[in-house]
C-alpha positions as CSV (number, residue, x, y, z in Angstrom):
1,M,26.2,37.1,4.1
2,G,25.8,34.6,6.9
3,D,22.7,34.0,9.0
4,N,23.4,34.7,12.7
5,I,20.3,32.9,13.9
6,A,21.0,29.6,15.6
7,R,19.2,26.7,14.0
8,P,17.7,23.9,16.2
9,I,19.9,20.8,16.3
10,P,17.3,18.7,14.4
11,V,17.8,21.0,11.4
12,A,21.5,20.2,11.3
13,I,20.6,16.5,11.5
14,V,18.1,16.6,8.7
15,A,20.6,18.6,6.6
16,A,23.3,16.0,7.2
17,F,21.0,13.2,6.0
18,L,20.2,15.3,2.9
19,W,23.9,15.8,2.2
20,I,24.4,12.1,2.4
21,A,21.3,11.5,0.1
22,M,22.8,14.0,-2.3
23,L,26.1,12.0,-2.5
24,I,24.2,8.8,-3.0
25,G,22.1,10.3,-5.8
26,L,25.1,11.7,-7.5
27,V,27.0,8.4,-7.3
28,V,24.0,6.4,-8.5
29,G,23.5,8.9,-11.4
30,V,27.2,8.6,-12.4
31,A,27.0,4.8,-12.1
32,L,24.0,4.7,-14.4
33,L,25.4,7.1,-17.0
34,F,28.9,5.4,-17.1
35,A,28.3,1.6,-16.8
36,G,31.3,-0.7,-16.6
37,T,33.2,1.2,-13.9
38,F,34.1,0.2,-10.4
39,L,30.8,1.7,-9.3
40,D,28.9,-1.2,-10.8
41,R,29.8,-3.2,-7.7
42,M,27.2,-1.4,-5.7
43,W,24.4,-3.0,-7.7
44,V,25.2,-6.3,-6.0
45,Y,23.0,-5.0,-3.1
46,N,20.0,-4.3,-5.3
47,R,19.9,-6.1,-8.6
48,P,16.2,-5.5,-9.2
49,A,16.7,-1.7,-8.9
50,H,19.6,-1.8,-11.3
51,A,17.6,-3.7,-13.9
52,A,14.7,-1.3,-13.6
53,F,17.0,1.7,-13.9
54,Q,18.8,0.2,-16.9
55,A,15.4,-0.2,-18.6
56,L,14.9,3.5,-18.4
57,G,18.2,4.2,-20.1
58,K,20.4,7.3,-19.6
59,A,17.3,9.2,-18.4
60,A,17.6,7.4,-15.0
61,G,21.1,8.6,-14.6
62,V,20.3,12.1,-15.5
63,G,17.3,12.0,-13.1
64,F,19.5,10.9,-10.2
65,L,22.0,13.6,-10.9
66,V,19.2,16.2,-10.9
67,L,17.6,14.7,-7.8
68,G,21.1,14.8,-6.1
69,L,21.5,18.5,-6.9
70,I,18.0,19.4,-5.7
71,V,18.6,17.5,-2.4
72,G,22.0,19.1,-2.0
73,A,20.5,22.6,-2.6
74,T,17.9,21.7,0.0
75,A,20.5,20.7,2.5
76,G,22.4,23.9,2.0
77,G,19.3,26.0,2.2
78,L,18.2,24.3,5.5
79,S,21.7,25.0,6.9
80,C,21.3,28.7,6.0
81,G,17.7,28.9,7.4
82,R,16.0,29.4,4.0
83,R,12.3,29.0,4.2
84,W,12.1,27.7,0.6
85,A,14.5,24.8,1.7
86,W,12.2,24.0,4.6
87,W,9.3,23.7,2.2
88,L,11.3,21.7,-0.3
89,A,12.5,19.3,2.5
90,I,8.8,18.8,3.5
91,L,8.0,18.0,-0.1
92,I,11.0,15.6,-0.5
93,F,10.1,13.6,2.6
94,A,6.4,13.6,1.8
95,L,7.0,12.3,-1.7
96,N,9.5,9.8,-0.4
97,G,7.0,8.5,2.1
98,I,4.2,8.3,-0.5
99,G,6.6,6.4,-2.8
100,D,7.4,3.9,0.0
101,L,3.7,3.5,0.7
102,I,3.1,2.7,-3.0
103,G,6.0,0.3,-2.8
104,L,4.6,-1.4,0.2
105,I,1.3,-1.9,-1.5
106,A,2.9,-3.2,-4.7
107,T,5.6,-5.4,-3.2
108,R,4.4,-6.1,0.3
109,D,8.0,-5.7,1.4
110,L,7.3,-4.6,4.9
111,L,11.0,-4.3,5.9
112,R,12.1,-2.1,3.1
113,S,9.0,0.0,2.4
114,G,7.7,0.0,6.0
115,S,11.1,1.3,7.3
116,G,11.1,3.9,4.6
117,I,7.7,5.1,5.6
118,V,8.7,5.3,9.3
119,I,11.9,7.2,8.4
120,A,10.2,9.7,6.1
121,T,7.5,10.2,8.7
122,G,10.1,10.8,11.4
123,F,11.8,13.5,9.3
124,L,8.5,15.2,8.6
125,V,7.7,15.2,12.3
126,V,11.0,16.8,13.1
127,L,10.6,19.4,10.4
128,L,7.1,20.2,11.5
129,R,8.0,20.7,15.2
130,R,7.1,24.2,16.4
131,D,10.7,25.2,17.2
132,V,12.0,24.0,13.9
133,R,9.2,25.7,11.9
134,A,9.6,28.9,13.9
135,S,13.4,29.0,13.1
136,F,12.5,29.4,9.4
137,D,10.0,32.2,10.1
138,K,12.8,34.6,11.3
139,P,14.2,36.9,8.6
140,A,17.7,36.2,7.4
141,Q,20.4,38.6,8.5
């Protein structure tokens, strides 16, 4: 059964970014689990991350697959106006921002970690807007 309540445009934007994040997580997970494929070319852009993930073994690949599925479920839930998905999106972006803050302290990479903090904060601000929050208070039809 569909939900006839119109969602604010920002919800669709956040969901779209989460769908993209899901695809990235799934591709990274597959690339880590099945090394030696054409997907290995993507590591040219972040060799330190690849080395760190390889050190974790297959668990890193499985972790990315699970993360991708959770993020995808969150995107779908947001699109359908599910309150649990709104809470999960808040948690995802809060944890992402905290991770970037820890990364900033550890690496002092202002461009990468600083931009991550700004982006995560922006998504949190959007999700916490009164109209967005209120759209998840309405019962599903």
